[in-house]
N, C-alpha and C positions, 0 to 999 in steps of 0.2 A: 699794352701790358706784355709782360714776359710770357714765355711758354709756361703752362701750369705745372706746378710742382705736383708730385704724386701724393705725398702726405706731408702736411705741416702741423707740427705740435706747438701749441702756444703754452709756454711754461716749462722750465727746466727743473722744477722741484721734483721730489721723489716720484710722484705719480707720472708726470710727463716723461721723466728720465727712464723709468721702468718701461713705459710704453715704447719709447724710442729704441731702447736696447733690445727689447723683444722683437720689434720690427726688423732691426738690423740683423738679429740672429736668424730671422726667417728669410733673409735675402732681400729685404726691401730697403729703401734709401730715404728715410724721413729727414726733414729739415726741422730743427728745434729752434724756436724763438724765445729769448729770455729778456725780460725788461731791464734787469739790473746790469750794470757794467761788469765786464769780465773781472776787473780787479776789486770789485766791491765785496767786502766781507759778508759772510752769511751770518746775520745777526739774530736769527730765530733761535731762542734758547729753550724751546719746548723739549720735553722728554716724550719719546714715542714708545708705545707698547705694541710690539709686533707679535702676531699670532704665529704658531708653528707653521701654519699654512703659508704665511707670508715669507717665512724663512725658506721654505721649499722653492718659492718663486725666485727669491734672490740667489739661491744656490744655482738654479738653472741658468741664471744670467751671469754667474761668476762673481757676484757681488759679495756674497756672504763671507768669503775668505778674506776680503778687504776690511771687514769690521772687526776691531780688536776689543771693543769695550761693551759688547752686548752682554747683559746680565740675565741668566736664565730664570724663568719662573717655573718652579716645579709643582707648586700647589697654590690654590686660590681659596682663601677662607672668606666665606660670605656670612655676615651676621647683621643684626639690627639692634640699635641701642635701646636698652631698657626692656628687653623682652627675651623670652626663650626662643630657641630655634636657631640653628646654624647649619651650613652645608660646606663641604670640603670637596673641591675638584682636584684631582691628582693626575700628574703626568704618568705615574706608574700604573694607575688604573687604566689609563688610555693607551698604555704600552708605547709611550713616546718619551724621548729624552727630556722634553720640556713642553709646557703648555704655551709658552711664549717667551719673549725676550724684551728687555728694556734698554734703550740706548738713546743718545741725544740726536735730535734732528740734524744738528750741524755735522756730526760724524757721518750719518747716512748720506746727507746731501753732498758732502765732499767726496765720499767714495763713489757715488753715482756720477758726479761731474767728471771725476778722473776716468771712470769707465767709459763714458761717452767719448771723451777725447782719445782714449786708448783704442777704442773700436772704430774710430774714424767717422762717428756720427757727426753730421754737419750741425754745428752749434753756433748760433748767431746771438751775441750779447748786445745790449743796448737797443733792443727792438721791441718797445712797448706796443701793444695792440690797442687801437682805438675802437674798431668794430670789425665784425665778420658777418657776412651775409651771403646767401646763395644767389647766384646769378647764372641762369641757364644750366650748363652742365659742370660748373665749377663753383667753389666758394671763393669770395673775394675778401682778403684781409687788408684793412687799411692800417699801416704802421705809422706811428708817430716817430719823431726824431728830428734831426737837423733838417731833413726834407721828407715830406710825406711820401709814402710809397704804397701802391696797391699790388698785393701779391696774390695771384690766383693759385688754387690748389684743387685737386680732385677730391681730397678729403682734408678738412680742417678739424683738428682735435683741440678743443678748449680744455686745457689742464692748468689754468692759472688760478685755481682756487675760487673761481666765481667772482673775482674782483673787477672783471672787465666793465667798462662803462655801459655796455649794452646788455648786461646780465638780465635775463627775463625774470618776471615775478615767479615766485615759487608756486608749484601746484599744491603743495601741502606744507604749511608753515605753522610753527608753534613757538611762541616766546615763553620760555619756562620761568621768566622772572627770577633767574638764578645766575650767579657769577661764580666761577671757579677761581679759587686762590691756589696757585701752584708754587712749589718750593722744593728745595732739597733739604731733607732732615736726617739727623742721625739719632739712633735710639740706644738705650742702655744695653739691650740684648742684640746679638747678631740676627740678621734677617733669615738666614738658612734658606734663601731662595723662595720664601713664602710671601705671597701677595695678599693684601687684605682689601675687601670691599665691605665697608661698614656703612649701613644705612641709618640715617638720623632723620627726625622730622623736618629738618632744614635742608636736607640733601645728603648725598653720599660722601663718604671720605674714602679715598683710595690711597693705599700705600703700596708702591711698586718697588721691589728690590732693584737698586741701581748702584753699582760699585759696592762700597762698604756701607752704604746708607739706603735711604728710600727717596724715591720721587713721590711727592705728595700732590694729590688733587683733592681739594677741600671745597665742597660746594655749599653755598649759602644764598640767602636772599641778598640783593644788591647792597642794602645799607649795612647788613651784618658783615658781608664780605669786605666792604670798605673799612669797617672798624677793625676787623681781624688783620687785614693786610698792613695796617698802620701801627699795630702793637709793637712794643719793644720785644726783643727776642725772647727774653725770659717769660714775659706775659703770653706771647704767642705760643710757646712750647707748653706752658701750663694749661692754656685753654685747649690746645690740641689733645693733651693727655686726658683732660676732663671729658672731652667728647668721644675720644677713641677708646679709652680704657687702659688697662695695665698689661695687655698681652705682650708688649715689647718693652716693658719697664718704663723708665722715664725717657723723655725726649731731651737730647743733650745740646743739639745745635741746629740752626736753620740758616739757609742762605738762598740767594737767587730767587727771591719772592717776586711774584707777578700775579696778574688776574686778567680774566677775560670773560665776557658775557656768554651765556649758553642759549642756544635756540636750535630748532629743527627747521631746515629748509630742504625740500625735495623738489628738484626740477626735472629729474630724469635725464637719461643720456641723449634722448632724441632732441636735436636742436633745429632740424630742418634738412632739406636736401644738401648733401655734401658737408654737413656740419654735425659734430657730435661733442658731447660734454662728458668728462670723466672726473673722478675724485670729488673734491669739494665743489667743483663747478656743477656737479650733478646732484650731490647731496651733502648736507652738513648735519652731523648728529651730535647729540649730547655725549660726553665722554664716558658715561657709565657703561660698563662691560667692554669698553675699548674696541668698538666695532668700526668707527668711521674711517680711520686711516687704512685699515686692512681691507675694507670694502673698496676703497679707492685703488689699491694695488691690484685687486682682482678685476676692477674695471679695465685697468691698463693692460693686464695680461690677456684678458679675453678679447679686447679690441684688436690687439696684435694678432691673435690667432684667427680672428674673423678676417682681417685683411690678408693674411697669408693664404687663406682658403678661398679668396675671391679673385676672379679673373681681373687683370689690370683694367680692362675697359669697363668693368662693372664696379670698380672701387668707388666708394662714396655714394653709390646709388641707393635708391629707396629700398630695394629688396635687401641689400646687405644691412643697412642701418636698422631696418625693421626687425630683422632676425636678432641683431645684436641687442637692441633695446629690449626685446621680449625676454631674452636670456638674462639680462641684467636686472630686470624687474623681478624675476623669480628669485634672484639672490638678494636684492636690496630691500624689497618691501617687507619680507619677514623679519629681517634684521632691524629695520627702522621701527616696525611695530613692536618688537620685543624691547628695544631700547626705550621707546616712548612709554610702554606699559610700566617698565621698571621705575622710570622717573616719577610717573604720576601715582603709582600704587605705593611706592616706598617713601615718597617725600610728603607725608601727611601725618598729623598728630591725631587723626581720627581713631578713637579706641577700638572700634570694630576692625578697621583696616590694620591696626597694630597687631591684633590677635590673629587675623587671617594671614598676615605676613609671617608670623611665627609658625603657624601651621604649615604654610607653604614651604618654608625652609626645612622644617622637620620632615615633611613628605619627600622633598628632594634628597635629603640625606639618607632616608630610608630606602630609596629606590635606585639601585645601580643603573637600570636602563634609562631612567629619567636623567641621572647625572651624565651618562654617556651621551644622550641626545643633546643636552644643553652644551656640553663641552665640545662635541663635534661641530655643532652649528657655530659656536663662537670661533673655533679654530679654522674651519674650512668653508663656512658659508653654505650655500645650497648643495655643495658636494660633500657635506659632512656625513 
């Protein structure tokens, strides 16, 4: 085997790239492995909702200035279909310029890849991982390709979204039996940087301001989601209006439709000696409240800070990884519990639950301290 690398990051997506840039900024020299070829286009068409806290992380890394098409969210309107009660979270109330921002995955990924290359981070394309395991005082990564290669590292960071062949079973898992239909839609009225989270018995509908329209996330049972996804445009827009209501007038156009199943998987960051997981490799959340991606960026940032504060000979050791895992649990578990509660409490037609939801929303709106607490946890996690 070669001499061990100090830190190897598996996955050059946003979470892995943020971790690599933060490590480089701290004076460390990570190696980043990416399965796709260098000239392969980024085909992921997802829309991302970044919290204001995530913007601060990207600013510290010099990334925010590279993003040209991020649409601010200045208010979030929360309601439920067919009942009284609503709540409004406001950036002005939080004394912030925005609660969050909406942008395309592709734009962020391209900006981060450019920053990696500009900063001199070692980035190796066409290097898919077969497995990683601890052996003695290093982690060994077996790479696939034209010829198999074993790469040792003091610390191996799995940031590939949990798609590796040796991904362990989840410690906490829930199949929500829901599918998200995503699309870009335009409405009759301008969005005014107002986002909507509308709960229905079938699942939430989120409208996030993006450009001059909205990014839509429409959650339903699998059969209903399949039916909706296949509707003609006019029928799709009419059904969306029926479920969402008239707050934005009529919906005029739809494009870029897709769908994906929703589930909760929590593995945690601890993967064994000299091995750690971050981002979706550690936890996959339901998209309600937009917590999953932002949680992954905080994983990346805090791991880089942990590495910067650890002596080179102790890097990847049990003591460092135990401290890091404990800190991430304090951030991740409340967010996961909050998200899971929202999905189960608001995705039901039970009449009692319906009235309790309305009372809860009215109580939230009537209590500025409660709104402040919810907003700060959504924007900054455990540091809110």
